C-alpha positions as CSV (number, residue, x, y, z in Angstrom):
1,M,129.2,95.7,93.0
2,R,129.3,98.4,95.7
3,E,126.5,97.1,98.9
4,P,123.9,99.5,99.1
5,V,123.8,101.7,102.0
6,R,121.0,100.4,104.5
7,D,117.8,102.2,105.7
8,K,120.2,102.1,109.2
9,E,123.1,104.2,107.1
10,R,120.7,106.8,105.7
11,I,119.0,107.4,109.1
12,L,122.8,108.2,110.7
13,H,123.4,110.6,107.6
14,I,119.9,112.7,108.3
15,L,121.2,113.0,111.8
16,D,124.5,113.9,110.6
17,A,123.0,116.4,108.3
18,I,120.5,117.7,111.0
19,K,123.6,118.2,113.9
20,T,125.5,120.1,111.1
21,I,122.5,122.6,110.3
22,E,121.9,122.8,114.0
23,E,125.5,123.7,114.8
24,S,125.6,126.3,111.6
25,R,122.4,128.0,112.4
26,S,123.6,128.8,115.4
27,K,126.3,131.0,113.9
28,Y,124.3,132.9,111.2
29,S,120.9,135.2,111.2
30,T,118.9,134.3,108.7
31,P,119.9,137.7,106.9
32,E,123.2,137.0,107.1
33,S,122.9,133.6,105.8
34,A,120.4,134.8,102.8
35,S,123.2,137.4,101.6
36,D,126.2,134.9,101.2
37,P,125.6,132.2,98.3
38,I,128.4,129.9,100.2
39,I,126.5,130.1,103.3
40,Y,123.1,129.6,101.9
41,Y,123.9,127.0,100.1
42,G,125.1,125.1,102.9
43,F,122.1,125.0,104.1
44,V,120.7,124.2,101.4
45,K,122.5,121.1,100.7
46,H,122.1,119.7,104.2
47,V,118.4,119.8,103.5
48,E,118.7,118.4,100.9
49,I,121.3,115.5,101.8
50,I,118.1,114.7,104.1
51,G,115.7,114.8,101.7
52,E,117.9,112.3,99.7
53,A,118.5,110.0,102.7
54,I,114.5,109.8,102.9
55,Y,114.4,109.6,99.4
56,M,116.5,106.2,99.6
57,L,114.6,104.9,102.5
58,S,113.5,101.6,101.6
59,K,109.3,101.7,101.3
60,K,109.1,98.9,103.7
61,F,111.1,101.0,106.3
62,K,109.0,104.0,105.8
63,S,105.7,102.1,105.8
64,A,106.7,101.3,109.4
65,H,107.1,104.7,110.5
66,P,104.0,106.7,109.2
67,E,104.2,109.1,111.8
68,I,106.7,111.2,109.6
69,E,105.2,112.7,106.5
70,W,108.1,111.0,104.3
71,K,106.0,112.5,101.1
72,A,106.8,116.2,102.0
73,I,110.3,115.8,103.0
74,E,110.8,114.4,99.9
75,G,108.9,117.0,98.3
76,M,111.6,119.1,99.6
77,R,114.5,117.3,98.5
78,H,112.9,117.3,95.0
79,I,112.3,121.6,95.0
80,L,116.0,121.9,96.3
81,V,117.1,119.7,93.5
82,H,115.3,120.4,90.2
83,G,113.9,123.8,91.3
84,Y,117.1,125.1,92.8
85,Y,116.3,128.5,90.8
86,K,113.0,128.9,92.6
87,I,114.1,128.4,96.4
88,R,112.6,131.0,98.4
89,P,115.1,131.6,101.7
90,E,111.8,132.4,103.7
91,Q,110.7,128.6,102.8
92,L,114.1,127.1,103.8
93,W,114.6,129.0,106.7
94,D,111.0,127.7,108.0
95,T,112.0,124.2,107.3
96,I,115.2,124.8,109.1
97,D,113.7,126.3,112.2
98,V,110.6,124.6,112.2
99,D,110.4,121.4,110.3
100,I,113.7,120.0,111.0
101,P,113.3,120.4,114.9
102,A,110.2,118.6,114.8
103,L,111.8,115.9,112.8
104,K,114.8,115.5,114.7
105,P,113.0,113.3,117.6
106,H,111.5,111.2,115.6
107,I,114.7,110.4,113.9
108,E,116.8,110.1,117.2
109,A,113.8,107.5,118.2
110,I,114.4,105.7,115.0
111,A,118.1,105.5,115.4
112,K,117.5,104.1,119.2
113,E,115.7,101.1,117.8
114,L,117.9,100.5,114.8
């Protein structure tokens, strides 16, 4: 039986996905990214990874960090996974350009605690 990934590893997965998004976002404009499905869905996948890692964090861990809107992030993950056909590019870019930079310092602080 495999050992489940623990909260610390999930936080590191989130940081890795954020780093990848940041590095890639600086290389592509919004229209360019939206018009190339490989690039666009690469961004979608990394936002999805953040959401999935958060979704898999323990309830105890999430309740210890109420400063983060865990449910909202999980909600975005559900849209990306189950409502992939309804994704609007402007929502994705808003998440990438506004929400993820706001989330990053919280996740970095948590990572330092772990």
